[in-house]
C-alpha positions in Angstrom: 29.0 11.8 -8.8 30.2 15.2 -7.2 28.1 16.2 -3.9 25.1 18.3 -4.8 23.9 21.3 -2.4 20.7 22.9 -2.7 21.4 26.6 -3.3 17.8 28.0 -3.6 14.4 27.5 -4.8 11.6 29.4 -6.9 7.9 29.2 -6.7 5.4 29.7 -9.6 1.7 30.3 -9.2 0.3 28.7 -12.2 -3.2 28.7 -13.0 -5.3 27.3 -16.0 -8.7 28.4 -16.8 -10.6 25.4 -16.6 -13.6 27.0 -15.2 -14.6 28.7 -18.6 -15.6 25.2 -19.8 -16.6 23.5 -16.7 -13.9 21.0 -16.8 -13.3 19.6 -13.2 -16.9 20.5 -12.2 -18.7 18.5 -9.7 -21.4 19.2 -6.9 -18.9 21.0 -4.4 -16.7 22.7 -6.8 -18.8 24.1 -9.6 -16.2 26.5 -11.4 -12.3 25.6 -10.6 -9.3 26.9 -12.3 -6.8 23.8 -12.1 -3.6 25.4 -10.6 -0.2 24.4 -9.6 1.6 25.9 -6.5 5.1 25.2 -8.0 8.3 24.7 -6.5 11.7 24.5 -8.2 15.0 23.6 -6.3 18.0 24.9 -7.6 21.4 23.3 -7.1 25.3 24.0 -7.6 25.0 21.6 -10.5 23.0 21.2 -13.7 20.0 19.4 -12.1 17.0 21.1 -10.6 14.3 19.3 -8.7 10.3 20.4 -9.5 7.3 19.5 -7.3 4.0 20.7 -7.2 0.9 20.7 -5.4 -2.8 21.1 -6.7 -5.3 23.9 -6.1 -8.4 25.0 -8.3 -7.4 28.6 -8.2 -7.9 31.2 -5.4 -5.6 30.5 -2.7 -2.9 29.0 -4.8 -0.7 32.2 -3.9 -1.1 31.5 -0.2 0.2 28.0 -1.0 3.2 29.2 -3.0 3.9 31.8 0.2 4.1 28.4 2.2 6.5 26.7 0.1 8.9 29.3 0.8 9.0 28.6 4.4 9.4 24.8 4.0 12.0 25.2 1.2 14.0 27.4 3.5 14.7 24.5 5.7 16.3 22.4 3.0 18.6 25.6 1.6 22.2 24.7 2.0 21.7 21.1 2.6 23.5 18.4 0.2 21.0 16.2 -1.6 23.0 13.1 -0.2 22.5 14.3 3.5 18.7 14.7 2.9 18.3 11.2 1.2 20.6 9.3 3.4 17.9 8.7 6.0 14.6 9.8 4.4 12.4 9.5 7.5 14.7 11.7 9.6 14.6 14.5 6.8 10.5 14.1 6.4 10.2 14.8 10.1 12.9 17.6 10.1 10.5 19.6 7.6 7.7 19.1 9.6 9.1 20.1 12.7 9.4 23.7 12.4 7.3 24.6 15.7 6.2 28.0 14.6 4.9 26.5 11.2 3.5 23.5 12.9 1.2 25.7 14.7 -0.6 26.8 11.8 -0.5 23.5 10.2 0.2 20.4 12.1 0.7 18.1 9.3 -2.6 19.5 7.3 -3.5 22.4 5.6 -1.7 25.0 3.4 1.5 23.9 5.1 1.1 20.4 4.2 0.4 21.2 0.8 3.5 23.1 0.6 5.4 20.3 2.3 4.3 17.9 -0.6 5.7 20.1 -3.2 8.8 20.3 -1.7 9.2 16.8 -0.7 8.2 15.8 -4.2 10.8 18.1 -5.6 13.6 16.5 -3.7 12.4 13.1 -4.9 12.5 14.6 -8.3 15.8 15.9 -8.1 17.3 12.9 -6.6 15.9 10.5 -9.2 17.0 12.7 -11.8 20.8 12.4 -10.4 20.1 8.7 -10.4 18.9 8.6 -14.1 15.7 6.7 -13.0 12.2 7.6 -12.8 10.8 7.9 -9.2 9.1 4.5 -9.2 12.2 2.7 -10.0 14.1 4.2 -7.4 11.5 2.8 -5.0 11.3 -0.4 -6.7 15.1 -1.0 -6.6 15.3 -0.2 -2.7 15.7 -3.1 -0.1 12.6 -3.4 2.2 14.9 -1.7 4.7 15.4 1.2 2.7 11.8 1.4 1.8 10.7 1.8 5.8 13.6 4.0 6.5 11.6 6.5 4.1 8.8 6.7 6.5 8.4 8.7 9.6 6.3 5.9 12.0 5.1 9.1 14.5 1.4 8.2 14.9 1.1 5.3 13.1 2.5 2.6 15.3 -0.7 1.4 16.4 -1.5 0.6 13.1 1.8 -0.7 11.7 5.0 -0.9 12.9 8.5 -0.6 11.5 8.9 -4.3 11.9 5.3 -5.2 10.5 6.2 -2.9 7.7 9.6 -4.8 7.0 7.9 -7.9 7.1 5.2 -6.8 4.7 7.7 -5.8 2.2 9.8 -8.9 2.6 6.8 -11.0 1.8 5.7 -9.0 -1.1 9.3 -10.0 -2.7 7.8 -12.9 -3.8 6.8 -12.2 -7.3 8.3 -8.9 -7.4 10.5 -9.8 -10.4 7.3 -10.7 -12.6 5.7 -7.7 -11.4 8.7 -5.4 -12.5 8.5 -7.1 -15.9 4.7 -5.9 -16.0 5.9 -2.5 -15.1 8.4 -2.5 -18.1 6.1 -3.4 -20.5 3.2 -0.8 -19.3 1.0 -3.4 -18.2 1.0 -2.3 -14.2 -1.5 0.5 -14.0 -5.3 0.4 -15.8 -6.7 3.5 -16.0 -10.1 4.5 -15.3 -11.5 7.9 -16.8 -13.5 10.6 -15.1 -13.3 12.7 -18.2 -16.8 12.0 -19.3 -18.3 12.7 -15.9 -17.9 16.5 -14.8 -21.1 17.5 -13.6 -21.0 21.0 -15.9 -20.9 18.8 -19.1 -24.2 18.5 -21.0 -25.8 15.1 -21.9 -24.6 15.2 -25.4 -20.9 16.1 -24.5 -21.2 13.0 -21.8 -22.4 10.6 -24.4 -19.7 11.5 -26.8 -17.0 11.3 -24.3 -18.1 7.7 -22.9 -18.4 6.7 -26.6 -14.8 7.6 -27.1 -13.3 6.6 -24.2 -15.0 3.3 -24.6 -13.5 2.8 -27.8 -10.0 3.7 -26.5 -10.1 0.6 -24.2 -11.1 2.0 -20.9 -13.3 -0.3 -18.9 -13.7 1.7 -15.6 -15.9 5.2 -15.7 -16.6 7.7 -13.0 -19.4 10.2 -13.0 -20.0 13.0 -10.5 -23.2 12.9 -8.7 -25.1 15.2 -5.9 -26.5 18.1 -7.9 -29.9 16.6 -7.9 -31.4 13.1 -7.7 -33.5 13.4 -10.9 -30.6 14.7 -13.1 -28.1 11.9 -11.7 -30.7 9.2 -12.4 -30.8 10.4 -16.0 -27.3 10.9 -16.5 -26.6 7.4 -15.0 -29.2 5.9 -17.2 -27.4 7.4 -20.2 -24.0 6.0 -18.9 -25.3 2.4 -18.5 -27.1 2.5 -21.8 -23.4 3.0 -23.5 -21.3 1.0 -21.3 -23.3 -1.9 -20.3 -24.1 -3.9 -17.0 -22.6 -7.4 -17.5 -19.6 -7.1 -19.7 -16.9 -6.2 -17.5 -17.5 -2.4 -17.6 -17.4 -0.8 -14.1 -19.1 2.4 -12.9 -18.3 4.7 -10.0 -19.7 7.7 -8.6 -18.1 10.8 -6.8 -20.2 13.2 -4.5 -17.3 15.6 -3.6 -18.3 15.8 0.2 -21.9 17.5 -0.6 -24.0 15.2 1.9 -24.5 14.6 5.7 -24.0 11.1 6.4 -28.0 10.3 6.4 -28.3 12.1 3.1 -25.6 10.0 1.7 -27.3 6.8 2.7 -30.6 7.9 1.4 -29.5 9.3 -1.7 -27.3 6.5 -2.8 -29.7 3.9 -2.1 -31.8 5.7 -4.9 -28.9 4.9 -7.3 -28.2 1.5 -6.2 -30.0 0.0 -9.3 -27.1 1.3 -11.4 -24.8 -0.9 -9.7 -21.8 1.4 -8.8 -18.6 0.0 -7.7 -18.2 2.9 -4.9 -19.3 6.2 -3.8 -16.4 8.4 -3.7 -16.3 11.3 -1.1 -20.0 10.8 0.3 -19.8 13.3 3.3 -17.0 15.2 5.0 -13.3 13.8 4.6 -12.5 14.4 8.2 -15.7 12.0 9.4 -14.3 8.6 10.0 -17.2 7.4 12.0 -19.4 9.0 9.3 -17.9 6.8 6.4 -18.1 3.9 8.7 -21.9 4.4 8.7 -22.4 5.1 5.2 -20.3 1.7 4.2 -22.2 -0.2 6.8 -25.6 1.0 5.5 -24.5 0.5 1.8 -22.9 -2.6 2.0 -26.4 -4.8 1.6 -26.7 -2.8 -1.8 -23.4 -3.9 -3.0 -21.9 -0.2 -3.2 -18.5 0.5 -1.6 -17.0 3.6 -0.1 -13.9 5.4 -1.1 -12.3 8.4 -0.1 -8.9 10.1 0.3 -8.2 13.1 -2.0 -9.0 15.5 0.7 -7.3 13.1 3.6 -4.8 15.6 4.9 -2.1 13.1 6.4 -1.4 9.4 7.2 -3.1 9.8 10.6 -6.8 10.4 9.0 -5.9 7.2 6.7 -5.0 5.1 9.8 -8.3 5.9 11.1 -10.2 5.2 8.1 -8.4 1.8 7.6 -8.4 0.8 11.3 -12.3 1.5 11.7 -13.0 -0.5 8.4 -14.7 3.0 7.1 -13.5 2.6 3.3 -13.4 0.0 0.9 -11.0 2.1 -1.4 -8.0 3.9 -0.3 -7.7 7.1 -2.5 -4.4 8.3 -1.8 -3.4 12.1 -3.4 0.0 12.6 -4.2 0.3 16.1 -2.9 -2.3 16.7 -0.5 -0.2 14.7 1.8 3.4 15.3 2.5 4.9 13.9 -0.6 6.0 10.3 -1.6 7.1 9.3 2.2 3.8 9.9 3.8 2.2 8.2 0.7 4.5 5.3 1.2 3.4 4.8 4.9 -0.5 4.8 3.6 0.7 2.1 0.8 1.7 -0.2 3.7 -1.3 0.6 6.1 -3.5 -0.4 3.0 -1.7 -3.6 2.3 -1.9 -4.7 6.1 -5.9 -3.9 6.2 -6.7 -5.2 2.8 -7.9 -2.1 1.1 -6.9 -1.6 -2.5 -5.2 1.6 -3.7 -6.9 3.7 -6.1 -5.2 7.1 -6.2 -6.9 10.3 -6.8 -5.6 11.9 -10.2 -8.4 14.5 -11.2 -6.0 17.5 -11.5 -3.3 19.1 -13.2 0.0 17.1 -12.8 -1.8 14.6 -10.5 -1.7 11.8 -13.4 2.0 12.2 -13.9 2.5 11.8 -10.3 0.2 9.2 -9.3 1.6 6.9 -12.1 4.6 6.5 -10.4 2.6 5.6 -6.9 0.3 3.3 -8.3 3.5 1.5 -10.2 5.0 1.4 -6.6 2.0 -0.3 -5.0 1.9 -2.9 -7.7 5.4 -3.9 -7.9 6.7 -3.2 -4.1 4.0 -3.2 -1.7 0.4 -4.7 -2.5 1.3 -6.8 -5.8 -2.3 -6.6 -6.7 -3.4 -5.1 -10.3 -5.8 -2.0 -9.3 -6.9 1.1 -11.4 -5.8 4.6 -11.6 -7.9 7.7 -12.4 -7.0 9.6 -15.5 -8.2 12.9 -16.8 -7.6 14.1 -20.5 -6.7 17.7 -19.7 -3.5 19.9 -19.4 -1.2 17.1 -20.2 0.5 19.0 -22.9 2.0 21.7 -20.3 4.4 19.0 -19.1 7.8 17.9 -20.7 6.9 14.2 -20.3 3.2 13.8 -19.7 1.2 10.6 -18.6 0.2 8.7 -21.7 -2.7 6.0 -21.9 -2.5 3.2 -24.5 -4.9 0.3 -24.5 -6.4 1.2 -21.4 -3.1 1.3 -19.5 -0.9 4.1 -18.0 2.7 3.8 -20.2 5.0 3.0 -17.2 7.4 6.4 -17.1 11.0 5.8 -18.2 12.3 9.2 -18.1 14.5 10.5 -14.8 12.5 12.3 -12.2 8.7 12.4 -10.8 7.1 13.5 -14.4 5.8 17.1 -13.0 8.5 19.2 -15.0 6.3 22.0 -16.5 7.3 23.5 -19.9 8.9 26.9 -18.9 6.5 28.6 -21.5 3.3 27.3 -20.0 4.5 28.6 -16.8 5.0 31.8 -18.2 1.8 32.0 -20.1 -0.4 31.0 -17.3 1.4 32.4 -14.0 -0.8 34.4 -12.0 -1.4 37.4 -11.9 1.9 37.3 -14.5 3.2 39.7 -16.8 2.0 41.4 -19.9 2.2 38.4 -21.7 0.3 36.3 -19.1 -3.0 34.8 -20.3 -4.6 36.4 -17.0 -4.0 39.7 -18.5 -6.1 39.0 -21.8 -9.5 40.1 -22.5 -10.3 36.4 -22.4 -9.5 36.2 -18.5 -11.8 39.2 -17.7 -15.1 36.9 -17.1 -13.0 35.1 -14.2 -11.6 38.0 -13.0 -14.8 39.9 -12.5 -16.1 36.8 -10.9 -13.6 36.9 -8.2 -14.9 40.3 -7.0 -18.4 39.0 -6.5 
């Protein structure tokens, strides 16, 4: 194939009005508009690379502005030079000293980095005519290790240890690859019934519907009020049962202090949740450890990760024994490369990977990451969150059948959005944008308060 050069990029601020029906609502985020800060890399070929990062509305434009700064660093570069030693490329992208001052591997700059890095992976996979998960699955252990910048994490896992982990995982890999090819690598769990803003009747109907579709893991938001949460969890257990293999999880989205989290969850222990997700500040490693220690006698684990900004935070959570479940996010961190580092650390410390996928485009992304973890790294079957909305805006949406993600087969990273969807929901957009319609007025008026 002829050499491909990145000639430029486009950013799109795409926002969907999910606040109108409370989709995505939780104790911390009552009314979010699921949004994508979107990056399209242009080349001197027919190929384009698509990447995005997820926000919930206001501020999405700031991430788009940051994407412009990060994407500038790959303009004029050949694709082969970027992927020849991915770890060096990743470090180059985070090493702009002036950008680093306002976001040293965290915050808005890191969100933008994730969009650009994932766009490069999408572009590369398309030129190879393979989905991203298969590109990684077909790497040698050394090629996998070369994708990672090990700065700041060698006290948790060295390149030599990483190589040994991957070499050991080669045993049984062929069988796991066959599981992926027949779409039996990534069981799904659902959050779609559990949004805090949904009424009880709607929650009942959605729980029954998802149970009938083959789901066996269900997550509900908590943290509004103890009385309401106990009532909703009672309903959930009445529908899904206790001793039939169905699993319940709960998610507080950071609303509690450490003592509050412990006291509150002890009051919900009778409902036997597998884990409490984000019980306190996502930056509080010691706090998560305290919550985990206090709740272990009650059979409740601790999960976090959707707001963990980088591999260094995950390193501390894992080394401190602060979590039972590692919830990587596909674009909160710096794209595929940084995720691969966390997969290796989680494998070393024996913590299962259960990615965060509660947002637009996230199931499309994370189906690749869970497949990589199962086939290449951990070799352990785990579950992956699925939310049943906004998939119609993607060319190759994620699909659930019989409770499993259907393994992607199309080339790329699965987040290429339909042009008409970007045009319709671009913010503030042109005259044809939804955001210029009367329907948008309640949201836009609310922004002024």
